[in-house]
C-alpha positions as CSV (number, residue, x, y, z in Angstrom):
1,X,0.0,0.0,0.0
2,X,1.4,3.4,-1.0
3,X,2.1,5.8,1.8
4,X,-0.1,8.9,2.0
5,X,1.3,12.3,1.3
6,X,1.2,13.2,5.0
7,X,2.9,10.0,6.2
8,X,6.0,10.4,4.1
9,X,6.9,13.8,5.6
10,X,6.2,12.5,9.1
11,X,8.5,9.5,8.6
12,X,11.2,11.7,7.1
13,X,11.0,14.1,10.0
14,X,11.0,11.3,12.7
15,X,14.1,9.8,11.1
16,X,15.8,13.2,10.9
17,X,15.1,13.7,14.6
18,X,16.6,10.3,15.5
19,X,19.7,11.3,13.5
20,X,20.0,14.6,15.3
21,X,19.4,13.0,18.6
22,X,22.3,10.7,18.0
23,X,24.5,13.6,17.2
24,X,23.2,15.4,20.3
25,X,24.7,12.7,22.6
26,X,27.7,11.8,20.5
27,X,30.3,14.2,22.1
28,X,31.0,16.0,25.3
29,X,30.1,19.5,26.4
30,X,33.0,21.4,24.9
31,X,33.0,19.7,21.5
32,X,31.4,22.6,19.7
33,X,33.4,25.5,18.3
34,X,33.9,28.3,20.9
35,X,32.2,25.9,23.4
36,X,33.6,27.7,26.5
37,X,32.1,31.1,25.5
38,X,28.7,29.8,24.4
39,X,28.0,27.6,27.5
40,X,29.3,30.3,29.8
41,X,27.1,32.9,28.0
42,X,24.1,30.6,28.5
43,X,24.7,30.0,32.2
44,X,25.1,33.8,32.7
45,X,22.3,34.9,30.3
46,X,20.0,35.8,33.2
47,X,22.7,37.5,35.3
48,X,24.5,36.3,38.4
49,X,23.2,33.5,40.5
50,X,25.0,31.6,43.2
51,X,26.2,28.2,42.0
52,X,25.3,29.1,38.4
53,X,27.0,32.3,37.3
54,X,29.3,34.2,39.7
55,X,31.8,37.1,39.4
56,X,30.3,38.1,36.0
57,X,32.3,40.9,34.3
58,X,30.9,41.9,30.9
59,X,32.8,45.2,30.8
60,X,36.4,43.8,30.6
61,X,38.3,43.5,27.4
62,X,37.8,39.8,27.7
63,X,34.5,39.3,29.6
64,X,34.6,36.3,32.0
65,X,32.5,34.6,34.7
66,X,32.7,31.7,37.1
67,X,30.4,28.8,36.1
68,X,30.0,25.2,37.3
69,X,32.9,23.0,36.2
70,X,32.3,21.7,32.6
71,X,35.7,21.5,30.9
72,X,39.1,23.0,30.4
73,X,40.1,24.1,27.0
74,X,43.5,23.0,25.5
75,X,44.3,24.1,21.9
76,X,40.6,24.4,21.1
77,X,39.7,21.0,22.6
78,X,38.1,20.1,26.0
79,X,41.3,19.3,27.9
80,X,40.0,16.5,30.1
81,X,39.2,14.5,27.0
82,X,42.8,14.6,25.9
83,X,44.9,11.9,27.5
84,X,47.9,14.2,28.3
85,X,45.7,16.4,30.5
86,X,44.0,13.8,32.6
87,X,45.7,15.0,35.8
88,X,44.4,18.6,35.6
89,X,43.1,19.8,38.9
90,X,39.4,20.7,38.6
91,X,38.0,23.8,40.2
92,X,34.4,23.6,41.4
93,X,33.7,27.0,39.7
94,X,36.3,27.8,37.1
95,X,36.5,31.1,35.1
96,X,35.4,30.9,31.5
97,X,35.2,33.7,28.9
98,X,31.6,34.9,28.3
99,X,29.6,37.2,26.0
100,X,29.8,40.9,26.5
101,X,26.7,43.1,26.5
102,X,26.6,43.5,22.7
103,X,27.1,39.8,22.1
104,X,24.4,38.7,24.6
105,X,21.5,37.5,22.4
106,X,18.1,35.9,22.8
107,X,19.4,32.5,21.9
108,X,21.5,32.4,25.1
109,X,18.5,33.6,27.2
110,X,16.2,30.9,25.7
111,X,18.7,28.2,26.3
112,X,19.2,29.4,29.9
113,X,15.7,28.1,30.7
114,X,17.1,24.5,30.1
115,X,19.9,24.9,32.6
116,X,19.6,22.4,35.5
117,X,21.9,21.3,38.3
118,X,23.8,18.9,36.0
119,X,25.8,20.6,33.3
120,X,25.9,17.4,31.2
121,X,22.1,16.9,31.4
122,X,21.7,20.7,30.6
123,X,23.7,20.4,27.4
124,X,21.9,17.3,26.3
125,X,18.5,19.0,26.8
126,X,19.7,22.0,24.8
127,X,21.0,19.9,22.0
128,X,17.7,17.9,21.9
129,X,15.7,21.1,21.9
130,X,17.7,22.4,18.9
131,X,17.2,19.1,17.2
132,X,13.4,19.4,17.7
133,X,13.5,23.0,16.3
134,X,15.4,21.8,13.2
135,X,13.0,18.8,12.8
136,X,10.0,21.1,13.1
137,X,11.3,23.4,10.3
138,X,12.0,20.4,8.1
139,X,8.5,19.1,8.6
140,X,6.9,22.5,7.9
141,X,8.9,22.7,4.7
142,X,7.9,19.2,3.6
143,X,4.2,19.9,4.3
144,X,3.9,23.5,3.1
145,X,6.0,23.7,0.0
146,X,4.8,22.3,-3.3
147,X,6.2,21.1,-6.7
148,X,9.6,22.5,-7.7
149,X,10.0,24.5,-4.5
150,X,9.9,21.4,-2.4
151,X,12.5,19.8,-4.7
152,X,14.6,22.9,-4.5
153,X,14.6,23.1,-0.7
154,X,15.3,19.4,-0.3
155,X,18.3,19.8,-2.6
156,X,19.3,22.9,-0.6
157,X,19.3,20.8,2.6
158,X,20.6,17.5,1.2
159,X,23.7,18.9,-0.5
160,X,25.0,21.1,2.3
161,X,24.0,19.0,5.3
162,X,27.2,16.9,5.6
163,X,29.4,17.2,7.6
164,X,29.3,20.7,9.1
165,X,25.6,21.8,9.0
166,X,24.2,18.7,10.7
167,X,26.7,19.3,13.5
168,X,25.7,22.9,14.0
169,X,22.0,21.9,14.1
170,X,22.8,20.1,17.4
171,X,25.7,22.2,18.7
172,X,25.5,24.7,21.6
173,X,26.2,27.5,19.2
174,X,23.8,30.2,18.0
175,X,25.1,29.8,14.4
176,X,23.0,26.6,14.2
177,X,19.8,28.5,14.5
178,X,21.0,31.2,12.1
179,X,21.9,28.6,9.4
180,X,18.5,26.9,9.9
181,X,16.6,30.1,9.5
182,X,18.4,31.0,6.3
183,X,18.0,27.5,4.8
184,X,14.3,27.5,5.5
185,X,13.1,31.2,5.2
186,X,13.7,31.6,1.5
187,X,11.6,28.6,0.6
188,X,8.6,29.7,2.7
189,X,8.8,33.1,1.1
190,X,9.1,31.8,-2.5
191,X,6.2,29.4,-1.9
192,X,4.2,32.4,-0.5
193,X,4.7,34.3,-3.7
194,X,3.7,31.3,-5.8
195,X,0.5,30.7,-3.8
196,X,-2.7,32.3,-5.3
197,X,-4.3,35.0,-3.2
198,X,-7.5,32.9,-3.1
199,X,-5.7,30.3,-1.0
200,X,-5.6,32.5,2.1
201,X,-5.1,29.8,4.7
202,X,-2.0,28.4,3.0
203,X,-0.6,32.0,2.5
204,X,-1.1,32.6,6.2
205,X,0.7,29.4,7.1
206,X,3.6,30.2,4.8
207,X,3.8,33.7,6.1
208,X,3.9,32.5,9.7
209,X,6.7,30.0,8.9
210,X,8.7,32.7,7.1
211,X,8.4,34.9,10.2
212,X,9.5,31.9,12.4
213,X,12.5,31.4,10.2
214,X,13.4,35.1,10.5
215,X,12.9,34.9,14.3
216,X,15.5,32.0,14.4
217,X,18.0,34.2,12.6
218,X,17.2,37.4,14.5
219,X,17.7,35.8,17.9
220,X,21.2,34.8,17.1
221,X,23.5,36.8,14.8
222,X,23.5,40.3,13.2
223,X,25.4,39.0,10.1
224,X,22.9,36.3,9.4
225,X,20.0,38.8,9.9
226,X,21.5,40.9,7.2
227,X,21.9,37.9,4.9
228,X,18.2,37.0,5.5
229,X,17.0,40.5,4.6
230,X,19.2,40.6,1.4
231,X,17.8,37.2,0.3
232,X,14.3,38.5,1.0
233,X,14.9,41.5,-1.1
234,X,16.4,39.4,-3.9
235,X,13.3,37.1,-3.9
236,X,11.0,40.2,-3.9
237,X,12.7,41.5,-7.0
238,X,12.8,38.1,-8.8
239,X,9.1,37.5,-8.3
240,X,8.2,41.0,-9.4
241,X,10.1,40.4,-12.6
242,X,8.4,37.0,-13.1
243,X,5.0,38.4,-12.6
244,X,5.8,41.4,-14.9
245,X,5.3,43.9,-12.1
246,X,8.5,45.8,-12.9
247,X,7.2,49.2,-14.1
248,X,8.7,52.6,-13.9
249,X,6.7,53.2,-10.7
250,X,7.9,50.0,-9.2
251,X,11.5,50.7,-10.1
252,X,11.2,54.1,-8.3
253,X,9.6,52.5,-5.3
254,X,12.3,49.8,-5.1
255,X,15.0,52.4,-5.5
256,X,13.6,54.5,-2.7
257,X,13.1,51.4,-0.6
258,X,16.7,50.3,-1.2
259,X,18.1,53.8,-0.3
260,X,16.0,53.9,2.9
261,X,17.2,50.3,3.8
262,X,20.8,51.3,3.3
263,X,20.3,54.5,5.4
264,X,18.7,52.3,8.1
265,X,21.7,50.0,8.1
266,X,24.1,52.9,8.3
267,X,22.2,54.4,11.2
268,X,22.9,51.3,13.4
269,X,26.6,51.4,14.4
270,X,27.0,47.7,14.7
271,X,25.5,47.0,11.4
272,X,27.2,50.0,9.7
273,X,30.6,48.6,10.7
274,X,29.6,45.2,9.3
275,X,28.4,46.3,5.8
276,X,31.4,48.4,4.9
277,X,33.6,46.8,2.2
278,X,36.9,48.6,2.9
279,X,39.9,46.3,2.6
280,X,41.7,45.2,5.8
281,X,44.0,48.1,6.9
282,X,47.0,45.8,7.6
283,X,47.5,44.9,3.9
284,X,47.8,46.8,0.6
285,X,44.4,47.1,-0.9
286,X,45.3,45.6,-4.3
287,X,47.0,42.6,-2.7
288,X,44.1,42.0,-0.2
289,X,41.4,42.2,-2.9
290,X,43.3,39.9,-5.3
291,X,44.0,37.4,-2.6
292,X,40.3,37.3,-1.7
293,X,39.2,36.8,-5.3
294,X,41.6,33.9,-5.8
295,X,40.9,32.1,-2.4
296,X,37.3,32.8,-1.5
297,X,36.1,29.8,-3.6
298,X,38.5,27.6,-1.6
299,X,37.2,29.0,1.6
300,X,33.6,28.2,0.7
301,X,34.7,24.6,0.4
302,X,34.6,24.5,4.2
303,X,30.9,24.1,3.9
304,X,31.5,20.5,3.0
305,X,34.5,20.0,5.3
306,X,36.7,19.9,2.2
307,X,39.7,21.3,3.9
308,X,39.4,19.2,7.0
309,X,41.2,15.9,7.7
310,X,43.3,15.1,4.7
311,X,45.2,12.4,6.5
312,X,43.1,9.6,5.1
313,X,40.6,9.3,7.9
314,X,37.5,10.2,6.0
315,X,36.6,13.8,6.1
316,X,38.6,14.6,2.9
317,X,36.5,12.0,1.1
318,X,33.4,13.6,2.6
319,X,34.4,17.0,1.1
320,X,34.9,15.6,-2.3
321,X,31.6,13.8,-2.3
322,X,29.6,16.8,-1.0
323,X,31.1,19.4,-3.2
324,X,30.8,17.2,-6.3
325,X,27.1,16.5,-5.8
326,X,26.5,20.2,-5.1
327,X,28.1,21.2,-8.4
328,X,26.3,18.4,-10.3
329,X,22.9,19.4,-9.0
330,X,23.5,23.1,-9.5
331,X,24.9,22.6,-13.0
332,X,22.0,20.4,-14.0
333,X,19.5,23.1,-13.0
334,X,21.4,25.7,-15.0
335,X,21.0,23.8,-18.3
336,X,19.2,26.0,-20.9
337,X,19.0,28.7,-18.2
338,X,16.7,31.6,-18.5
339,X,17.8,35.2,-18.0
340,X,15.9,35.5,-14.7
341,X,17.6,32.4,-13.4
342,X,21.0,33.6,-14.4
343,X,20.4,37.0,-12.6
344,X,19.1,35.4,-9.5
345,X,21.8,32.7,-9.1
346,X,24.5,35.2,-10.1
347,X,23.3,37.7,-7.5
348,X,23.0,35.1,-4.7
349,X,26.5,33.8,-5.5
350,X,28.0,37.3,-5.6
351,X,26.5,38.2,-2.3
352,X,27.8,35.0,-0.8
353,X,31.4,35.8,-1.9
354,X,31.0,39.4,-0.6
355,X,29.9,38.0,2.8
356,X,33.1,35.9,3.0
357,X,35.1,39.0,1.9
358,X,33.5,41.0,4.7
359,X,34.4,38.4,7.2
360,X,38.1,38.7,6.1
361,X,38.0,42.4,6.7
362,X,36.4,42.0,10.1
363,X,39.1,39.6,11.2
364,X,41.7,41.8,9.6
365,X,43.1,38.7,7.8
366,X,44.3,38.3,4.2
367,X,43.2,34.7,4.4
368,X,39.5,34.5,3.6
369,X,37.1,33.8,6.5
370,X,35.9,30.2,6.8
371,X,33.0,29.3,4.6
372,X,31.0,28.0,7.6
373,X,29.8,31.5,8.1
374,X,27.9,31.4,4.8
375,X,26.5,27.9,4.9
376,X,22.9,29.3,4.8
377,X,23.7,31.4,1.7
378,X,25.3,28.5,-0.1
379,X,22.1,26.6,0.5
380,X,20.1,29.5,-0.9
381,X,22.2,29.5,-4.1
382,X,21.4,25.9,-5.1
383,X,17.8,26.4,-3.9
384,X,17.3,29.5,-6.1
385,X,19.0,27.7,-9.0
386,X,16.4,24.9,-9.0
387,X,13.4,27.1,-8.0
388,X,14.1,29.4,-11.0
389,X,15.1,26.7,-13.4
390,X,13.0,26.9,-16.7
391,X,12.6,23.1,-16.7
392,X,11.1,20.6,-14.2
393,X,13.6,17.8,-14.7
394,X,16.4,18.1,-12.2
395,X,19.4,16.0,-11.2
396,X,17.4,14.3,-8.3
397,X,14.4,13.8,-10.5
398,X,16.1,10.8,-12.1
399,X,15.6,7.7,-9.8
400,X,19.1,6.4,-10.5
401,X,20.7,9.7,-9.8
402,X,18.7,9.9,-6.6
403,X,19.7,6.5,-5.4
404,X,23.4,7.1,-6.1
405,X,23.3,10.5,-4.4
406,X,21.6,9.1,-1.3
407,X,24.0,6.2,-1.1
408,X,27.0,8.5,-1.4
409,X,25.7,11.0,1.2
410,X,24.8,8.2,3.6
411,X,28.4,6.9,3.3
412,X,29.7,10.5,3.9
413,X,27.5,10.8,6.9
414,X,28.6,7.5,8.3
415,X,32.3,8.4,8.0
416,X,31.7,11.9,9.4
417,X,29.7,10.7,12.3
418,X,32.2,7.9,13.1
419,X,35.2,10.4,12.9
420,X,33.4,12.8,15.2
421,X,32.6,10.1,17.8
422,X,35.9,8.3,17.5
423,X,37.9,11.3,18.7
424,X,36.0,11.6,21.9
425,X,35.5,7.9,22.7
426,X,39.3,7.3,22.2
427,X,40.1,10.5,24.1
428,X,42.2,12.0,21.3
429,X,44.4,9.1,20.5
430,X,45.4,8.4,16.9
431,X,43.8,11.6,15.6
432,X,45.4,11.1,12.2
433,X,43.9,7.7,11.5
434,X,41.4,5.2,12.9
435,X,42.9,2.5,15.2
436,X,39.8,0.3,15.4
437,X,36.1,0.2,14.4
438,X,34.5,-0.3,17.7
439,X,33.6,2.9,19.6
440,X,33.4,0.9,22.9
441,X,35.9,2.8,25.0
442,X,36.2,5.6,27.6
443,X,33.2,7.7,26.6
444,X,31.9,10.9,28.1
445,X,28.8,9.2,29.5
446,X,30.9,6.6,31.2
447,X,31.7,2.9,30.6
448,X,28.2,1.7,31.4
449,X,26.9,3.1,28.1
450,X,27.4,1.8,24.6
451,X,28.4,4.5,22.0
452,X,28.2,1.9,19.2
453,X,24.4,1.9,19.5
454,X,24.3,5.6,19.2
455,X,26.5,5.5,16.1
456,X,24.4,2.7,14.5
457,X,21.1,4.6,15.2
458,X,22.4,7.8,13.5
459,X,24.0,5.9,10.6
460,X,20.9,3.8,9.8
461,X,18.3,6.5,10.1
462,X,20.1,9.0,8.0
463,X,19.3,7.2,4.6
464,X,15.8,6.6,5.9
465,X,15.4,10.4,6.3
466,X,16.7,11.1,2.8
467,X,14.7,8.4,1.1
468,X,11.3,9.4,2.6
469,X,12.0,13.1,2.3
470,X,12.7,12.7,-1.4
471,X,9.7,10.5,-1.9
472,X,7.6,13.6,-1.2
473,X,8.8,15.2,-4.4
474,X,7.5,12.4,-6.7
475,X,4.3,14.3,-7.3
476,X,5.7,17.3,-9.1
477,X,3.7,20.2,-10.4
478,X,5.0,21.9,-13.6
479,X,5.9,25.6,-13.3
480,X,5.5,27.0,-16.8
481,X,5.9,30.6,-15.7
482,X,9.6,30.1,-15.1
483,X,10.1,29.0,-18.7
484,X,9.0,32.3,-20.1
């Protein structure tokens, strides 16, 4: 018996939640990037409280606070999970860096509600909560989008998920919510534009989901909020062109709106400092700009972990698979491309590169900023490429291509997940290669637990998630308007 249209999204979402739950318990507290600052900022989000956040000083050049013992950092890693540091003396309330007043965001305040007496249990609750948020957004996308937009958003998720994005979805890091909002919001908005005015209930639902996506971004990061607004403006322009609403009056209105928008950005000091494109002062302008042009594409490869782990332990293979499939799917959608598609994809790509460039100037570094800052924008690029494609047949429309892609991505996920768990179960030994397949070793939960079962759960349910998510695209609705 064939599954109903509502059952397929539910199965896909349930499998996705199982995968994210496995990631949520796969590594210790400090395994996320900047883990010490984020957990300290969460514990101190509501101010000082005895036994939770003490000696809080947000005015110092390096804001710090005393919080319950969680971990010591050593070279970017939690020190007690590195064998050479097992004898460290643990303070009951060590000092960790924390967010200053301008960095304190709503994400930290929301997560503070999940803080309990046990730091470990608190972190697990936060990760599971973020997993539930990501699963809810996926389910809304599968239920509310239609036709080519559903295909586009699934491609936008599928081809940028491994290995970095899926980790951020469960990490104690506000960037996870920012990425999620960007990866979802554009699809809700595009679907809203394509829904007839007569279908009021669906438009209301899509509008609410779009606002929820914006809320995820706005609670976390200024840079991602700017990205979200620029993508929104791009989609407004693109749909106005498609529906032949570009008149002299509309051009004037959009021009005035753009000027007012820029003036608004310039009036907010924090945003104004971000949107400037002046080269980094420490380097000659010509050298800096040329270096960015040459190396920004390499930096964007960080989205797929392409520059991580080239010692033969897996992540290098993951990067090659992820980037290759992304290029194949995007290139397929650009066959016989229309002018509107070229403009939309070109604009989104250019803005993505400008965002990386701006990151380099902020860090005052000639080396381009890591591509993980623009994961959401990279997802938008492939999504727009497919959504504005003049033809309905895409790379994943072919069943053989789909099976091959799902198999390759499932293999990539298996290796990425194993590499992630292997480091922490074996306490940092043999970081350049795998010593054994079993993960049954000193784990952060303790010897009474079995990390092999966690790994198997995540590895098995990942292809289940992809298979059932893509089954929802089998009933495609043609979009002749885009072919004009």
